[in-house]
MARLO-500670 format. One record per residue (C-alpha): residue number from 0; residue in three letters; y, z, x. Coordinates in steps of 0.25 Angstrom, whole numbers, plus 5000, padded with zeros to 4 digits. Each point is the difference from the previous one (the first is absolute). Example, Ala and Ser with C-alpha at 12.3 -4.5 7.8 and 13.67 -1.06 7.14 Angstrom:
% residues 2
0,ALA,4982,5031,5049
1,SER,5014,4998,5006
This chain:
% residues 788
0,MET,5590,5528,5532
1,SER,4989,4996,5009
2,GLU,4989,5010,5004
3,THR,5006,5002,5014
4,GLN,5013,5004,4994
5,ARG,5003,5013,4993
6,ALA,5013,5006,4993
7,VAL,5006,5013,5003
8,THR,5012,5007,4994
9,LEU,5009,5008,5009
10,ASP,5010,5011,4996
11,ILE,5013,4998,5009
12,ASP,5011,5010,5002
13,GLY,5014,4997,5005
14,MET,5003,4987,4994
15,THR,5014,4998,4995
16,CYS,5003,4985,4998
17,ALA,4995,4986,5000
18,SER,5001,5000,5015
19,CYS,4990,5011,5002
20,VAL,4991,4992,4991
21,ASN,5001,4987,5008
22,ARG,4998,5008,5013
23,ILE,4987,5006,4995
24,GLU,4995,4987,4995
25,ARG,5003,4993,5012
26,LYS,4994,5010,5010
27,LEU,4987,5001,4992
28,GLY,5000,4985,4999
29,LYS,4999,4999,5015
30,LEU,4986,5006,4999
31,PRO,4990,4988,5000
32,GLY,4995,4997,4985
33,VAL,5009,5011,4994
34,THR,5010,4998,4989
35,ALA,5008,5010,4993
36,SER,5009,5001,4988
37,VAL,5009,5013,5000
38,ASN,5006,5006,4987
39,LEU,5013,5008,5002
40,PRO,5001,5007,4987
41,LEU,4985,5004,5001
42,GLU,5001,5003,5015
43,THR,4986,4993,5002
44,ALA,4995,4988,5007
45,ARG,4988,4992,4995
46,VAL,4993,4995,5013
47,THR,4989,4989,5001
48,ALA,4993,5002,5013
49,PRO,4987,4995,5007
50,ALA,4989,5010,4998
51,ASP,5000,5004,5015
52,VAL,5015,5004,5000
53,GLU,5000,5015,4998
54,ASP,5010,5008,4991
55,SER,5004,5008,5012
56,GLU,5004,4987,5007
57,LEU,5009,4996,4988
58,ILE,5006,5013,4999
59,GLU,5003,5000,5015
60,VAL,5008,4987,4999
61,ILE,5008,5006,4988
62,ARG,5003,5013,5008
63,LYS,5004,4992,5012
64,ALA,5010,4992,4991
65,GLY,5007,5014,4997
66,TYR,4993,5004,4987
67,ASP,4989,5009,4996
68,ALA,4988,4995,4993
69,ARG,4987,5005,4994
70,VAL,4989,4994,4992
71,GLU,5003,5001,4985
72,ALA,4994,5013,4994
73,PRO,4992,4997,4986
74,LYS,5009,5002,4988
75,LYS,4994,5010,4991
76,ALA,5006,5011,4991
77,PRO,5002,5013,5007
78,ALA,4991,5012,4996
79,THR,5010,5009,4994
80,ASN,4999,5014,4995
81,PRO,5005,5001,4986
82,SER,5007,5013,5003
83,GLN,5007,4992,5012
84,PRO,5005,4987,4994
85,VAL,5005,4989,5009
86,ALA,5013,4995,4994
87,ASP,4998,4986,5007
88,PRO,4987,4996,5005
89,ALA,5006,4990,5010
90,LEU,5007,5012,5007
91,ALA,4987,5008,5001
92,ASP,4993,4988,5006
93,PRO,5002,4999,5015
94,THR,4998,4985,4998
95,HIS,5013,5000,4992
96,PRO,5011,5007,5008
97,ASP,5012,5006,4993
98,PRO,5010,4989,4999
99,THR,5011,5009,5004
100,SER,4993,5003,5013
101,GLU,5001,4992,5013
102,HIS,4986,4994,5002
103,GLY,4992,4999,5012
104,SER,4996,5008,5012
105,SER,5009,4992,5008
106,ALA,5012,5003,4992
107,GLY,5004,5012,5008
108,TYR,5007,5011,4992
109,ARG,4992,5000,4987
110,VAL,5012,5005,4991
111,PRO,5001,4995,4986
112,LEU,5010,4989,4998
113,PHE,5007,5007,4989
114,LYS,5003,5012,5009
115,ARG,5005,4991,5011
116,PHE,5009,4993,4990
117,LEU,5005,5014,4994
118,ILE,5004,5006,5013
119,ALA,5006,4987,5004
120,ALA,5008,4999,4987
121,ILE,5005,5014,5002
122,LEU,5005,4997,5014
123,THR,5006,4986,4997
124,ALA,5008,5005,4988
125,PRO,5011,5007,5008
126,VAL,4999,4989,5011
127,LEU,5003,4990,4989
128,VAL,5011,5007,4993
129,ILE,5008,5005,5013
130,SER,4999,4986,5006
131,MET,5004,4992,4988
132,VAL,5010,5009,4993
133,PRO,5013,5002,5010
134,GLY,5005,5012,4991
135,LEU,4988,5008,5004
136,GLN,5000,4997,5015
137,PHE,5004,5012,5009
138,LYS,5002,5002,5015
139,HIS,4988,4994,5009
140,TRP,4993,4997,4987
141,GLY,4993,4989,5008
142,TRP,4992,5010,5008
143,VAL,4995,5007,4987
144,VAL,4995,4987,4993
145,GLY,4994,4996,5013
146,LEU,4992,5013,5001
147,PHE,4996,4999,4985
148,SER,4996,4985,5001
149,LEU,4991,5002,5013
150,PRO,4988,5007,4993
151,VAL,5001,4989,4990
152,ALA,5000,4989,5010
153,THR,4989,5006,5008
154,TRP,4990,5009,4992
155,ALA,5002,4994,4986
156,ALA,5000,4986,5006
157,TRP,4987,5003,5008
158,PRO,4991,4992,4992
159,PHE,5008,4988,5003
160,HIS,5002,5003,5015
161,LYS,4985,5003,5001
162,ALA,4996,4987,4994
163,ALA,5010,4992,5008
164,ALA,4995,5006,5013
165,ILE,4985,4997,4997
166,ASN,5004,4986,4996
167,ALA,5008,4998,5013
168,ARG,4988,5005,5008
169,HIS,4992,4988,4994
170,GLY,5011,4990,5002
171,THR,5003,4999,4986
172,SER,5011,5004,4989
173,THR,5000,5003,4986
174,MET,5011,5005,4990
175,ASP,4999,5014,5006
176,THR,5005,4993,5013
177,LEU,5012,4995,4993
178,VAL,5003,5014,4994
179,SER,4997,5008,5013
180,ILE,5009,4991,5008
181,GLY,5011,5000,4990
182,VAL,5001,5015,4998
183,THR,4998,5003,5015
184,ALA,5011,4990,5004
185,ALA,5010,5006,4990
186,THR,4997,5014,5004
187,ILE,5001,4997,5015
188,TYR,5012,4992,4999
189,SER,5007,5011,4992
190,TRP,4996,5011,5009
191,VAL,5005,4991,5012
192,GLN,5013,4998,4993
193,LEU,5002,5014,4997
194,LEU,4996,5005,5014
195,ARG,5010,4990,5006
196,GLY,5011,5004,4991
197,PRO,4998,5015,4996
198,ALA,5014,4999,4994
199,LEU,4996,4989,4990
200,THR,4999,5009,4989
201,ALA,5008,5012,5005
202,HIS,5010,4999,4989
203,ALA,4998,5000,4985
204,ARG,5002,4988,4993
205,LEU,5007,5006,4987
206,GLY,5007,4990,4992
207,ASP,4996,4988,5008
208,VAL,4993,4991,4990
209,HIS,4998,4989,5010
210,ALA,4994,5009,5011
211,MET,4986,5001,4993
212,HIS,4997,4986,5006
213,GLY,5009,5002,5013
214,HIS,4990,5008,5009
215,HIS,4988,4994,5008
216,LEU,4990,5010,4996
217,TYR,4988,4996,4992
218,PHE,4992,5013,4998
219,GLU,5001,4999,4985
220,SER,4995,4986,5000
221,ALA,4987,5004,5008
222,ALA,4998,5012,4991
223,VAL,5002,4993,4987
224,ILE,4991,4989,5005
225,VAL,4989,5009,5003
226,THR,5001,5009,4988
227,PHE,5000,4988,4990
228,LEU,4989,4993,5007
229,LEU,4991,5013,4999
230,LEU,5004,5001,4986
231,GLY,4996,4985,4998
232,ARG,4987,5002,5007
233,TRP,4996,5012,4992
234,LEU,5003,4993,4987
235,GLU,4993,4988,5005
236,ALA,4988,5008,5004
237,ARG,4999,5007,4986
238,ALA,5002,4987,4993
239,ARG,4989,4993,5009
240,HIS,4991,5012,4997
241,GLY,5003,4998,4985
242,ALA,4997,4985,5001
243,ALA,4986,5003,5003
244,ASP,4998,5011,4990
245,ALA,4992,4991,4991
246,THR,4991,4996,5011
247,ARG,4999,5014,5005
248,ALA,4997,5005,4986
249,LEU,4989,4990,4998
250,LEU,4993,5003,5014
251,GLU,5001,5015,4997
252,LEU,4993,4999,4986
253,GLY,4986,5003,5005
254,ALA,4993,5014,4996
255,SER,4999,5010,5012
256,HIS,4987,5006,4995
257,ALA,4988,4996,4992
258,THR,4989,5008,4993
259,VAL,4987,4995,5005
260,VAL,4987,5002,4992
261,ASP,4988,5004,5008
262,SER,4986,4995,4998
263,ASP,4996,5014,4994
264,GLY,5012,4999,4990
265,GLY,5009,5009,5008
266,HIS,5015,4997,5002
267,ARG,5008,5001,5012
268,LYS,5014,4996,5004
269,VAL,5002,4991,5012
270,PRO,5012,4992,5006
271,ALA,5001,4986,4993
272,ASP,5000,4993,5014
273,GLU,4986,5005,5002
274,LEU,4994,4993,4988
275,ALA,4989,4990,5003
276,VAL,4995,4989,4991
277,GLY,4989,5004,4991
278,THR,5006,5015,4999
279,VAL,5001,5005,4985
280,ILE,5013,5007,4997
281,LEU,5004,5008,4988
282,VAL,5014,4997,4994
283,TRP,5006,5010,4990
284,PRO,5010,4996,4990
285,GLY,5014,4999,5007
286,GLU,4994,4998,5014
287,LYS,5002,4988,5008
288,ILE,4988,4991,5003
289,ALA,4998,5002,5015
290,ALA,4993,4986,5003
291,ASP,4996,4987,4994
292,GLY,4987,5001,4992
293,VAL,4992,4998,4988
294,VAL,4999,5010,4988
295,ILE,4986,5005,4999
296,GLU,5002,5010,4989
297,GLY,5011,5004,4990
298,HIS,5011,4993,4992
299,SER,5015,5001,5003
300,ASP,5014,4993,5001
301,VAL,5005,4997,5014
302,ASP,5015,4998,5003
303,ALA,5001,4989,5010
304,SER,5015,4998,4999
305,MET,5003,5002,5014
306,ILE,4989,4990,5005
307,THR,5001,4989,4989
308,GLY,5014,5003,4994
309,GLU,4994,5001,4986
310,SER,5005,5012,4993
311,VAL,4988,5001,4989
312,PRO,4988,5008,5005
313,VAL,4987,4992,5001
314,PRO,4988,5005,4993
315,VAL,4988,5001,5009
316,GLY,4985,5004,4998
317,PRO,4987,4999,5008
318,GLY,5000,4987,5008
319,ALA,5015,4999,5000
320,GLU,5007,4998,5014
321,VAL,5011,5009,5003
322,THR,5010,5000,5012
323,GLY,5004,5011,5009
324,ALA,5013,5007,4998
325,THR,5000,4997,4985
326,ILE,5000,5012,4991
327,ASN,4989,5005,4990
328,THR,5008,5004,4988
329,SER,4990,5006,4990
330,GLY,4984,5001,5002
331,ARG,4992,5005,5011
332,LEU,4994,4988,5009
333,LEU,4989,4999,5010
334,VAL,5004,4988,5010
335,ARG,4991,4994,5010
336,VAL,5009,4996,5012
337,SER,4999,4985,5003
338,ALA,5012,5000,5010
339,ALA,5008,5010,5008
340,GLY,5009,5002,5011
341,GLU,5005,4987,5007
342,ASP,4991,4992,4990
343,SER,5007,5005,4987
344,THR,5009,4992,4991
345,LEU,5011,5009,5004
346,ALA,4998,4998,5015
347,ALA,4999,4985,4998
348,MET,5013,5000,4992
349,GLY,5007,5008,5011
350,ARG,4996,4990,5010
351,LEU,5005,4989,4992
352,ILE,5013,5006,4998
353,ALA,5002,5004,5014
354,GLU,4996,4986,5005
355,ALA,5010,4993,4989
356,GLN,5011,5009,5004
357,SER,4998,4997,5015
358,GLU,4999,4985,4999
359,LYS,5013,4991,5002
360,THR,5004,4987,4995
361,PRO,5007,4990,5009
362,LEU,5014,5004,4994
363,VAL,4997,5014,5005
364,ARG,4995,4996,5014
365,LEU,5013,4992,5001
366,VAL,5008,5012,4997
367,ASP,4992,5008,5010
368,ARG,5002,4990,5011
369,ILE,5015,5000,4997
370,SER,5000,5015,5001
371,GLY,4993,5000,5013
372,VAL,5011,4992,5007
373,PHE,5011,5006,4992
374,VAL,5002,5012,5008
375,PRO,5002,4994,5014
376,ILE,5009,4990,4993
377,VAL,5009,5011,4995
378,LEU,5000,5007,5014
379,ALA,5005,4987,5006
380,LEU,5010,4999,4989
381,ALA,5005,5014,5001
382,MET,5002,4997,5015
383,LEU,5008,4987,4998
384,THR,5008,5007,4989
385,PHE,5005,5011,5011
386,VAL,5002,4989,5011
387,GLY,5008,4991,4990
388,TRP,5009,5011,4995
389,TRP,5002,5005,5014
390,LEU,5003,4986,5007
391,ILE,5006,4993,4988
392,ALA,5008,5010,4992
393,GLY,5002,5010,5012
394,ASP,4995,5011,4992
395,PRO,4987,5007,5006
396,SER,5001,5012,4990
397,GLY,5001,4991,4988
398,GLY,4988,4992,5006
399,PHE,4992,5012,5002
400,ILE,5001,5005,4986
401,ALA,4997,4986,4995
402,ALA,4988,4999,5009
403,VAL,4995,5014,4995
404,THR,5002,4995,4985
405,VAL,4992,4987,5003
406,LEU,4989,5009,5005
407,VAL,5000,5009,4988
408,VAL,5002,4990,4989
409,ALA,4989,4990,5005
410,CYS,4988,5009,4999
411,PRO,4989,4991,4993
412,CYS,4994,5012,4992
413,ALA,5003,4994,4987
414,LEU,4994,4987,5004
415,GLY,4987,5006,5005
416,LEU,4998,5008,4987
417,ALA,5004,4989,4991
418,THR,4986,4995,4998
419,PRO,4989,5011,5003
420,VAL,5007,5010,4991
421,ALA,5000,4990,4988
422,LEU,4985,4997,5003
423,VAL,4996,5014,5000
424,ALA,5008,5004,4987
425,GLY,4995,4987,4993
426,ILE,4986,5000,5004
427,GLY,4999,5015,4999
428,ASN,5005,4999,4985
429,GLY,4990,4990,4997
430,ALA,4989,5008,5005
431,SER,5004,5012,4992
432,ARG,4999,4990,4988
433,GLY,4986,4995,5003
434,ILE,5006,4987,5007
435,LEU,4995,4997,5014
436,ILE,5008,4990,5007
437,SER,4993,4994,5012
438,GLY,5012,4997,5008
439,PRO,5014,4995,5001
440,ALA,4996,4985,4999
441,VAL,4996,5003,4985
442,LEU,5015,5003,4998
443,GLU,5004,4986,5004
444,GLU,4989,4994,4991
445,ALA,5004,5008,4988
446,ARG,5015,4996,5002
447,HIS,4997,4985,4998
448,LEU,4989,5001,4989
449,ASP,5001,4990,4989
450,ALA,4987,5002,4992
451,VAL,4989,5010,4998
452,VAL,4986,4997,4997
453,LEU,4993,5010,4992
454,ASP,4985,5002,4998
455,LYS,4997,5004,4985
456,THR,4989,5009,5001
457,GLY,5003,5014,5006
458,THR,5014,4995,5004
459,ILE,5007,4997,4986
460,THR,4989,5007,4992
461,GLU,4992,5012,5002
462,GLY,4987,4993,5005
463,ARG,4991,5006,4990
464,MET,4996,4996,4986
465,THR,5003,5008,4988
466,LEU,4996,4999,4986
467,THR,5012,4996,4992
468,GLY,4993,4998,4986
469,THR,4988,4999,4991
470,HIS,5002,4989,4990
471,LEU,4990,5000,4988
472,LEU,4995,4987,4995
473,PRO,4996,4997,4986
474,GLY,4985,5002,5004
475,ALA,5003,5015,5002
476,ALA,5001,5003,4986
477,THR,4986,4995,4997
478,ALA,4994,5008,5012
479,ASP,5007,5012,4996
480,ILE,5008,5001,5013
481,ASN,5013,5006,5003
482,ALA,5009,5000,5013
483,THR,4994,5013,5005
484,THR,4985,4996,4998
485,ALA,5003,4986,5005
486,LEU,5006,5006,5013
487,ALA,4988,5010,5002
488,LEU,4990,4989,4998
489,ALA,5007,4991,5010
490,ALA,5001,5012,5010
491,ALA,4985,5003,4999
492,LEU,4996,4986,5005
493,GLU,5012,4999,5010
494,ARG,4996,5013,5007
495,ASN,4989,4992,5007
496,SER,5010,4990,5006
497,GLU,5009,5001,5012
498,HIS,5010,4989,4995
499,PRO,5015,5005,4999
500,ILE,5000,4996,4985
501,ALA,4988,5009,4998
502,ARG,5006,5012,5007
503,ALA,5013,4998,4991
504,ILE,4992,5001,4988
505,VAL,4992,5012,5004
506,VAL,5012,5007,5005
507,ALA,5007,4998,4986
508,ALA,4987,5004,4993
509,ASP,4999,5013,5008
510,ASP,5015,5003,4998
511,ALA,4998,4998,4985
512,ALA,4988,5009,5000
513,ALA,5008,5011,5007
514,ARG,5011,5000,4990
515,ASN,4990,5001,4989
516,SER,4992,5013,5002
517,ALA,4991,4997,4988
518,ARG,4993,4989,5008
519,ALA,4995,5011,5010
520,SER,4989,5003,4989
521,ILE,4995,4985,5000
522,SER,4989,4996,5009
523,GLN,5002,4990,5011
524,PRO,4995,4986,4996
525,MET,4988,4994,5008
526,VAL,5000,4986,5005
527,GLU,4987,4992,5000
528,ASP,4998,4986,5005
529,PHE,5013,4999,5007
530,ALA,5004,4986,5005
531,SER,5011,4995,5008
532,HIS,5004,4985,4998
533,ALA,5008,4995,5012
534,GLY,5014,4995,4995
535,SER,4997,5003,4986
536,GLY,4998,5015,4997
537,VAL,4989,5010,4998
538,SER,4990,5003,4989
539,GLY,4990,5011,4996
540,ILE,4994,5009,4989
541,VAL,5008,5012,4997
542,ALA,4993,5012,4994
543,GLN,5007,5012,4994
544,ASN,4996,5010,4990
545,GLY,4987,4992,4996
546,VAL,5008,4987,4998
547,ARG,4997,4988,5009
548,GLN,5011,4989,5001
549,ASP,5000,4987,5007
550,VAL,5014,5000,5008
551,ALA,5006,4989,5008
552,VAL,5014,5001,5008
553,GLY,5006,4988,5006
554,THR,5004,4986,4996
555,LEU,4999,4994,4986
556,ASP,4990,4990,5005
557,LEU,4991,5011,5005
558,LEU,5000,5006,4986
559,ALA,4997,4987,4994
560,GLU,4988,4997,5010
561,ARG,4994,5014,4995
562,GLY,5001,4995,4986
563,MET,5012,5008,4995
564,HIS,5009,4994,4990
565,VAL,5014,4995,5006
566,THR,5011,4994,4992
567,ASP,5011,4990,5003
568,ALA,5009,5012,4996
569,ASP,4994,5009,5011
570,ARG,5003,4989,5010
571,ALA,5014,4998,4996
572,GLU,5003,5015,5001
573,LEU,4994,5001,5014
574,ALA,5008,4988,5004
575,ARG,5013,5007,4994
576,LEU,4997,5012,5008
577,GLU,4998,4992,5013
578,ARG,5013,4993,4998
579,GLU,5007,5014,5000
580,GLY,4994,5002,5014
581,MET,4988,5008,4996
582,THR,4986,4999,5006
583,VAL,4991,5001,4988
584,VAL,4985,5003,4997
585,ALA,4993,4999,4987
586,LEU,4990,5011,4995
587,GLY,4989,4995,4991
588,VAL,4990,5009,4992
589,GLY,4988,4998,4992
590,ASP,4986,5005,4997
591,PRO,4990,4996,5011
592,GLY,4994,4987,4997
593,THR,5009,4997,4988
594,GLY,5012,4994,5007
595,GLY,5013,5007,4996
596,SER,5015,4996,5001
597,ALA,5012,5002,5009
598,VAL,5007,5013,4995
599,ALA,5011,5003,5010
600,LEU,5008,4994,5012
601,LEU,5004,5010,5011
602,SER,5012,4996,5008
603,VAL,5002,5005,5014
604,ALA,5012,4998,5009
605,ASP,5005,5003,5014
606,GLN,5012,5008,4997
607,VAL,5013,4997,5006
608,LYS,5006,5011,5009
609,PRO,5011,5008,4993
610,ASP,5011,4996,5011
611,SER,4996,4985,5002
612,SER,5010,4995,4990
613,ASP,5011,5008,5007
614,ALA,4996,4996,5014
615,ILE,5000,4985,4997
616,ALA,5013,5001,4993
617,ARG,5005,5007,5013
618,LEU,4994,4989,5009
619,THR,5007,4990,4992
620,SER,5013,5007,5001
621,MET,4999,5000,5015
622,GLY,4999,4984,5000
623,VAL,4984,5000,5002
624,THR,4993,4991,4990
625,PRO,4987,5007,4995
626,TRP,4987,4991,4999
627,MET,4986,5005,4995
628,VAL,4988,4994,5006
629,THR,4986,5005,4994
630,GLY,4986,4996,4999
631,ASP,5000,5003,4985
632,ASN,5001,4990,4989
633,ARG,5013,4994,4995
634,GLU,5001,5008,4987
635,VAL,4999,5013,5006
636,ALA,5009,4997,5012
637,ALA,5011,4995,4990
638,ALA,4999,5012,4991
639,VAL,5002,5009,5012
640,ALA,5011,4991,5006
641,ARG,5008,5001,4986
642,GLU,4998,5015,5000
643,VAL,5006,5002,5014
644,GLY,5011,4989,4999
645,ILE,4994,4990,5010
646,PRO,5003,4985,4995
647,GLU,4988,4993,4995
648,ALA,5003,4989,5010
649,ASN,4999,5010,5011
650,VAL,4985,5003,4996
651,LEU,4989,4994,5008
652,ALA,4986,5004,4993
653,GLY,4986,4997,5003
654,VAL,5003,5001,5015
655,LYS,4990,5003,5011
656,PRO,5003,5008,5012
657,GLU,5002,4988,5009
658,GLY,5009,4994,4989
659,LYS,5010,5012,5001
660,VAL,5002,4996,5015
661,ASP,5003,4986,4995
662,ALA,5010,5005,4990
663,ILE,5007,5007,5010
664,ARG,5001,4989,5010
665,ARG,5005,4990,4989
666,LEU,5011,5010,4997
667,GLN,5003,5001,5015
668,ALA,5000,4985,5001
669,ASP,5011,4999,4990
670,GLY,5008,5009,5009
671,ALA,4998,5014,4994
672,LYS,4998,5013,5007
673,VAL,4988,5006,4993
674,ALA,4994,5014,4999
675,MET,4986,5003,4995
676,VAL,4996,5013,4993
677,GLY,4985,5002,4998
678,ASP,4990,5011,5002
679,GLY,4986,4994,5001
680,VAL,4991,4993,5011
681,ASN,5003,4987,4993
682,ASP,5015,5002,5002
683,ALA,4999,5002,5015
684,PRO,5001,4985,5004
685,ALA,5013,4998,4991
686,LEU,5006,5013,5006
687,THR,4999,4994,5013
688,ALA,5005,4986,4996
689,ALA,5012,5006,4994
690,ASP,5013,5002,5007
691,LEU,4999,5015,4996
692,GLY,4987,5007,4995
693,LEU,5001,5012,4991
694,ALA,4986,5007,4998
695,MET,4997,5010,4990
696,GLY,4995,5013,5006
697,ALA,4990,5002,4989
698,GLY,4994,4986,5005
699,THR,4991,4997,5011
700,ASP,5001,5003,5015
701,VAL,5000,4985,5003
702,ALA,5012,4997,4991
703,ARG,5008,5011,5006
704,GLU,4997,4995,5014
705,ALA,5005,4986,4996
706,ALA,5013,5005,4995
707,GLY,5014,5004,5006
708,VAL,5002,5010,4989
709,THR,4990,5010,4995
710,LEU,5003,5006,4986
711,MET,4992,5013,5000
712,GLY,5001,5001,4985
713,SER,4995,4990,4990
714,SER,5014,4998,4994
715,LEU,5007,4986,5000
716,GLY,5013,5007,5000
717,GLN,4997,5004,5014
718,ALA,5000,4985,5004
719,ALA,5014,4999,4994
720,ASP,5004,5013,5007
721,ALA,4994,4995,5013
722,ILE,5008,4987,5000
723,GLU,5013,5007,4996
724,LEU,4998,5010,5010
725,SER,4998,4990,5011
726,ARG,5012,4992,4996
727,GLN,5009,5013,5000
728,THR,4994,5005,5013
729,LEU,5004,4986,5007
730,ARG,5013,5000,4993
731,ILE,5003,5014,5006
732,ILE,4996,4995,5014
733,ARG,5009,4988,4999
734,GLN,5012,5009,4996
735,ASN,4997,5010,5011
736,ILE,4999,4989,5011
737,PHE,5013,4993,4995
738,TRP,5008,5013,4999
739,ALA,4995,5005,5014
740,PHE,5004,4987,5006
741,PHE,5013,4999,4993
742,TYR,5003,5014,5004
743,ASN,4998,4997,5015
744,VAL,5006,4986,5000
745,ALA,5013,5005,4992
746,ALA,5002,5013,5008
747,LEU,4998,4995,5014
748,PRO,5012,4990,5001
749,VAL,5009,5012,4994
750,ALA,4995,5009,5010
751,VAL,5002,4991,5012
752,MET,5015,4998,4995
753,GLY,5002,5015,5000
754,LEU,5003,5001,4986
755,LEU,4988,5010,4997
756,ASN,5001,5014,5003
757,PRO,4987,5005,5007
758,MET,4999,5011,4990
759,ILE,5000,4991,4988
760,ALA,4990,4991,5008
761,GLY,4990,5012,5001
762,ILE,5002,5003,4985
763,ALA,4998,4985,4996
764,MET,4988,4999,5009
765,ALA,4993,5012,4995
766,ALA,5003,4996,4986
767,SER,4995,4986,5001
768,SER,4986,5006,5003
769,VAL,5000,5009,4989
770,ILE,5005,4990,4990
771,VAL,4989,4990,5004
772,VAL,4989,5011,4998
773,LEU,5006,5004,4987
774,ASN,5000,4986,4995
775,ALA,4985,4999,5003
776,LEU,4998,5013,4993
777,ARG,5004,4993,4987
778,LEU,4986,4995,5000
779,ARG,4995,5014,4997
780,ARG,5006,4999,4986
781,PHE,4993,4987,4997
782,GLY,4989,5006,4991
783,GLN,5011,5008,4993
784,ARG,5007,4987,4996
785,ASN,4988,4994,4995
786,GLY,4995,5011,4992
787,GLY,4989,5004,5010
C-alpha cells in the first residue's frame, strides 16, 4: 500500500445476502481511488482509500446505499466483574451484536428474530392446519385464516419488507425483494379473492379430500414462507456467528488490566490498552501477560497455546521474549513492555485474519457477479411465468402461484454464503491453532502442491545444539579422567566462548552439576591464557583446587598441534560418531608444558523435533513429496533425514541460501508446485520463490513477511495442518458453491412449471442457506479430527 493510501475496517449492519455485498462494494468503488472487500458473515468491509478520503465520507456512501456503518471498534476483552460473569463475550461487546437480533439502526423494529419467528409460528400453525386439512374447515374459515396470517405477512415479515423498500428507493433489488414481493402478492391476491367472493369459504369442506387444493386462497403459503424464512435466517445468523467463534475467541484473548510497577516500587492496576512501550508490568502466576515484552526478572512457564497452537508451556527467564495474551502458569515475572495496543502480536494477528477473511479469489468474485444480476433475472422470470400461464394455459391463478414460487425458491442466499462462511470458519480455526493463512489465494496453492522443501535447522530440528554424549578415549585412563570430570573441564574453557557447541557443553555441565548436589562444595575452576583458534576450537590453562592443567577443546588436529597425543583409533572413533550425524569435538588434557593426550570426544547434535517424523509422514500421505535443503554437511543431513523418513535422494546438503532458491526453481521447472517451510533470514528468498511459503513463527520477521502462511509455533506438524486445513477449506467452498448453484438451477424449472408449492419452496430456500452454513461449520472440527 502506498503512503497516500490507508486501510480502514467498517462494521456494517443490515446486510442479508450477496446482493447487499455487491451493492456496497460497487457504491464504495465509485469513489476515486477507493476499493472495498465486504465480508457478509463478519458484517465488515475492508476499505482501501486515499488518505484524503474521510471515514465519514465512506460511512455516508454506505448509509445512502441503505445500510448502517461505523468504524470498527478495537477488539478487546470486556472488563467483567467476577461476580457478574458474561456468558458470551461476543454478546457483551457492542461490536458483536446478538446474532438473534435484527442488526442496524435502519432495521426499523429491533425485535429479536427468534421472537418474530416464534409469534409467526404460533399464528401460522392454525392457518396451515385449517387450510390444508378439509376435515377441520368450518363456515367462513377463510376469514379466520386471513386474519391470523395478516400479522405474519406484515409485522413478522417486516425485515423483508423494510429491506425491499430501501432497495427499491435506490433502484436495486436483493433476495429481500423477492421474498417481500412474493409474500405481499400472495396475501393481497388472497384478500382480493375473499372480498370479491365472501362466500368462497362460507361452507365447511367436511369429507371433501380434494377441496384442500380447490380454493384460490394462499394465506397459508404466505404465512409458511415467512415463518420458515425467519427460522432459516435465525439459524443462519447463529451458524454464521458460530463460524467466526475461533476468530472472535482469538481477538478477545487479551488481558483487560495490567499491574504496572512504578519507579518507587509501588504497584497499580491500569487498563491494558493504556500500556506504553518501556512500562514494567508485574505478572502473577495464573495471570495473562498484558502486552508483548521481555522478562527482566523471574522464572516461569508460559502457556502460549492460543497464540502458537502448542500445548506444552514454554520456560522463560530474564531476557526471554513473551507475547501478550499468553498465560503465566507458575512463577512471578517482571516484564518490560516492548509492544502494546495496535503494535502487539495479537493485534497483528487480528489484522491478518480479518484481511484474509475479506479477500476474494476469482471464483468468489465470479459468484458475486452472478448473484448481482440474479435477482433482476428472477423478477423477469417470475413475470414471464405469470404471463405464460395466463396467455398459453389460460390459468392466471396457476400462473400467479407459479410466479410466487419462482420468487421464493430463487433467492440466492446460499450462493452468497457459500464462500465467506467457509473462509471465516477455516481461517478462524487455523488462527486458533496458531496457523495464520494470509488469504484465499493460499487455498488454491495448497490444493495443487506436489513437493515441500524443508529447511533442517529450526524447522525439522530444534535449532539448538544439545550434548548427546561424552565418549572416553584410551588416554582418559592415563590422565585419571572420567566422564564427569571431562565434561567439567571442557565446560570451564567453553564458558569463554559464544559458539553454539560451546553453549551446548556448558548447559550440559550445569545440568549435571545441578543434579549432583555434592558439586556445590567444589570451587569453580579458573581459566588462564584462554585462546580461541578460528575454525579449530579453544585452549587454556584450567586451575582448580591447586591443580593446573593444559586443556584444549576442538579438532584432533588442534590437540596434535598443541603437542597432545592423538592415535589412529581416536580418529576412527570420531569418524564413526560423525557418520551417525553427530558434530564431535575432542578434549585434550595434559600438564602445562609436557603435552598430554586426547581423553574424550564430546558429541553434540541439533535434536529432531518430536513431531517431525509424524508431520513428514502426513505430508507424504497427502501426496506432497518432502525435500530437505540444508547448509549442513552431508553426513549430518543424511542422519536427520533417516530419522524423520525423508529419502536420501531428496536431501540437498551443503547448500547456501541462494542455493535453496535454485533448488526450488529446479523442482518448479520439472512441473512441480512447491511449498517451502523455513524460519530464518536466509530462508526468506526461498519462501518468496516457492509457490507457497510457510514461515515458522519462532523465526524472523523477514521470513514471516515473505510467507503466505505463518506458523506461530515451532512445530512442523503445523505445516501439515496448514496444508490439510487449506485443502479442506477449499473443498468445502467448492461443495457449497456446487450445491447452491445446483439448488437454484434444479428448483427454478420445477417452479416455472407449477410443480412446486410455494410453502415447500420457502422451506427449501431457508434450508439451503442453513445447509451451506452447517457444511462450512464442519471445518470447526478440523483440529479434533487431527488430534489437536
